[in-house]
N, C-alpha and C positions, 0 to 999 in steps of 0.2 A: 690790257689794263682797263679800258673803258667798258668792255663787256662784263668784266668781273664787278666793276663798280655799279653798273646798271642792275645786275642780278642781285647784288647786295642791297641796293636801295629799294628795289621792288620787293624783296623779301621783308625788309624792315617795314615797308609801307603796308604789306599784307598783315603782318603781325599787329601793327598799330591800329589798323582798321578793324581787325577782328576783336581787339581789346575794346575799341570804341563801341562796337556793336554789342559787346557784353554789357558795357556800362549803360547803353541805351535800353537794352532789355531789362536791366535792373531798375531803371527809372520807370519803365512801363509797369513792371510788377509792383513796385513799392509806392508809386503815387507821389504824394498823398492826395492830390486833387486830380480832377479829370483833365485840366489844362496841362498838368505835368505829364500825364500819360500821352496826350496828343503831341506834345513837343518831343517826348521820348520816341514815339512812333515816327515822327518826321525825321528825327536824327537817325533812327534805325534804317529807314529806307534810303536816306542819302548815303549812309555808311555802306549799305549793301550795294548801292549803285557804284560807289567808288571802288569797292572791293572787286566788283565785276570788271571795272575798267582796268584796274591794276593787273588782274589775272589775265585779261585780254592782251595787255601789253607784254606780259611775261610769256604767254604761249604763242602770241601772234595770230590768234584766231579771231575772226570777225564776229563769231557767234556771241562772244561776251560783250562786245560793243552794242549789238542789237538788243541783247537782254538788258543791258544797263539803260538803254533808251526806254524800253517798256517799263522797267521798274520806276524810272523817273516820272514818266507820264502817269502811271497808275498811283504812285505815291502822292503826286501833286493833287490829283483829283480826290483821293481819300482824305488828305489833309484839309482841303477846302470843304468837303462834305462834313467832316467832323467839326470843324470850326463853326460852320453854319448851324449845325445841330446844337452845339454848346451855346451859341449866341441866341438862337431863336427857339430852340426846342423842336424844330422840324427841319427836314432837309428840302422837301418839295412843298412849295407854297400852294 
């Protein structure tokens, strides 16, 4: 019973995260401002990271957990760089 419930919950989480990724992609494409696109990209990388974590839980593979860590680190750095660019107009001073 508990294994069936876990598989069902993980399947629902994967579908919900995929839908959230689609909505974040829509926000990146439609804008209307650059700040909206940065928030959409931030949401997209967090959603992708969570999707990798849920997939790792479902398959039991440690590869997905390591990939989620890399996505999280690179996404954070990209968000900080884009925010600094939007604030000052340059990334490196």
